[in-house]
N, C-alpha and C positions, 0 to 999 in steps of 0.2 A: 501332869502332862505338859510338855512344851507347846507353845503356840507360835504361830508365824510372827516374825519380826522383820521390819523393813531395814534393808542395808543401804547406806548412802555411799555410792562409789565416787571416785574421782573422775573429772572430765577426761574423756579419752583423747581429746585434741591437745590439751595441755600436757598430758602424760606422754603422748606421742612426740611432742616437741622435745621434752627432756630426754626421752629415749634416743631420739635422733642425735642429740648432743653427746650422749654417752657412747654412741657408736662412731659418729663422725669425727669427733675430736681425737679420741685415741687412734683412730685409723690414720689421721694426718700426722700424729706424733710418731707412729710406727714407720710411716713412709718417709718422712723428711728428717726426723731426729733419731731414728733407729731405736726408739724406746720400746722394746718388745714387752716390757712388763705391762704396758698399757693394754695388752691383749686381754688381760683379766677384766679391765673395766669395760671393754667392748663386748666381752662375753656376757657380763652382767646386763648390759644394755640389750643384747639379743635375747637373754632369758626373760627380761621384763616385757618383751613383746608378747609373751604368752598371757599377760594379764589383760590385754585389750579384749573387750567384749562388746558385741552389738545386741541390744535388746529391741526387738521389733514391737510395733503396737500390738496390744493384747497378747503379749508374751511375758514370761518372767524367767528369771534365772536364780535357782537355788544354789547358794554358796556353802561349800563344806570344806573345812580345813582339818585334814588328818582325822576324819571321823566326827568332827564337831560341827554342828549347824551354826553358821554365822549370820545368816539372814537371807532375805530374798529381795532381788531387784525387780520391781514392777514398773518403774518408770522407763519409758522407751528412750533410746538414744545410744550414743557411743561413749563407753566408759572404760576405766581401767581399775582393776582390782588386784589383790595379791596374786602373783603368778602361781603360788602354791594352792590356791583355791581350786577345788573340784567343782565345776559348773554344770548344773543339771537344768536343762531347759524344760519348762512346763507351759503349755499353751493355756491362755485364759479366755480363749474364744468359746463361744457357744457351740456345742457339738450336738449332733442329732443321731438318734438310734431309731431305725425303723425295723423292729424285730420281726423275724419270720414267725408266722403262726406256729404255736406249739400245742400239742395235745395235752389237755389237763382234764380233771374231773370236777364238775360243779358241785354245789352243796349236796345235791341228791344223788350224785354218783354218775351222772350222764357224761360220757366223753365229749368234749367240745374242743374246737380249735380257736385259739385266741392269740392276738398279736397287738402290740402297743407301739406308739410313737413317743419317744422320750427326748426332751430337749434339756441339756445340762451343761454346766461349766464348772471348772475348778474355782473354788472360793478360798480355800485355805491350802496354800502350797506346801506347808510343812506336813500336814496330814496326808496330802496326796503323794508326797515324796517318801515319807518314812513310816506311815501307819499301815500301808498296804504295799504289796510287792509290785503290782501293776494296776494303777488306778483305772485305766480304760477297760481292762479285762474284768476288774472288780465290778464296774458298772454293769457290764453285760450279764455277768452271772447273777448279781443281785436283782437285776430287772426280771430275769426269768423266775427267780424265787418269789418275788413280789407278785408276779402274775399268778403263780400257782396258789399262793395264799389267798389272793383276792377271789379267785374262782371258787375256792373252797368255802368262802363265806356266803356266797349268793348262788341261787339256782339260775339256770339260763333263762327260764321263764317260769310262770306260775302254773303250768300244766300239772306238774307233779307236786307242787307245793302251793296249794291254793291260799294258804295263810300268809305267804310271802308278800310283804308290802313293797319290797324293792328287789328287782332282778337285774342280771347283767344286761339284758336286752332293753329294759325300760328304765334302768337307773339313771342313765344320762350323766349329767354333771356331778351328781352325788357320788356315783360309782367312780368317776374320774378323780374326784376329790379324795376319796378313800385311797385310790391308787397312788396319788401324789404324796399323801401322808405316809404311806408305807414305804415308798421309795426314799423320801427325805430321811426317815428314821434309819433306814438301812445304809444309805450313802453318806450320812453325816460323819461316820468314822474316817472316811477318805477325804473329807473336806470338799465334798461335791454339793453344789447348789442345784436343785431341781427347778428348772424354769417352768416346764409344762410337761404333763404326761396325760395321755388319753388312750382309750381302746380304739385301735384302728381296724381291727378285723375280728369278727365274732361269728361263729357258725358251729353247727353240730358236726361232729366227726363223721367221716364218710360212711362208717359202718352202721350208723343209725340215722343218717340224714334223710334217706328216702322214707323211712318209717315215720319220722317226726314231721316230714312234709305232709304225708297223708293224714296225720293226726291234726295238724293245723288246718288242712283243708276241710276235714270233717267238722272241726270246731266252728269254722267260718260258715259252713253250710247249715249247721244247727242254729247258729245265731241268726242267720238270714231267715231260716224257716220260722223261727220264733217271732221275728218282726212281721213276717207275712201273715202268720196266723193271728197275731195280735191286731193287725190292721183289718184283716178279714172279719174278725168277730165284731169290731167296732162298726164296720160297714153294714154287716147283716143286721146288727142291732138298730142302726139308724134307719135302714130300709123298712124293717118291720114296724118301727115306731112311726115313720111317716105314712105308711100304708094304713095303719090303724087310726092315726090322727085325722087323715083326710077321708077316711071311710071309702077308700077306693074299692076294697074287696074285703069281704068277711071270711075269716079263716078259722076253722077249728084247730085243735091241737095237732091233728094228723097233717093238715095242710101246711100249718106253720113248720112242722118238722120236715116236711118234704121240701119246702122252699129254703129252709135253712141248709139242708143237706145239699141242694143244688147250688146255692150261692157259695157255700164253702168250697165245693168242688171246683167251681169256676174261678174263684178268687185265689185259691191256694195251689192250683195246678201250675206246673212249670211249662206247660204248653198251651197254645191258644185253644180256647173251647170251641167245639163244633156243635152249634145249636141244632136242636131237633124241634121242628114245628109240630105242635100237637093241635089238630083241628077238632078234637073231641073234648072230653072232660079231663080233669087232672088225673083221673084214675084209669084212663083208657089210652 
């Protein structure tokens, strides 16, 4: 496979001076000496004007002569090349893709919406010009394919896959690194260098979003209740231990059970307790 090669052009200012002479001198000969054959030389000078080329900073020009690749000009400035060259401009600037979220299925089959931000630039002008038909469109299509493959490797979260060590939602930099590796592999054929890529949008698809939200809320409530009960048990244990240690009150098993029940109700309730003052015994 051919690789990119640098073409060294002639200074455009020097070439423009000689082209001016090729046009001006025959023109004077035609006007004053009636030497009409000099028209051919003037025509050659006019034709040579087609070889002048301007290469702006962070741009390049791929040169093709009758179907043969002759090289790439990456140095910016004003130059002159063979007028028969076909010149194809390729930008070397960093470009950005902020993809619209697309619907894909994660590892466990849940429909999710995912979008990425990709920063890229052309690194090999030969591959960008000749290995693919339209390198910019190629980047867009391969980015979407990489998103679908990435989503198929990881679940959105670990609700349905409790054994998953890494998910799209919690993977962070590791998931973004996998995405970059996938894009680099896919875009290498077009001579594209991936500067950075990361997930910019991640959510459940609309048809399951509300159900998953309720599921997440239920999970959060269960986790909170677990912590409340765990704390309440510790507090009840401490209270009984202190009462017994300081011999404030003697309680049999029935009284202990009643106190534990009352304390657990007070500590675990999601509403403020309404105390009831008992002026009799514990059993009345």
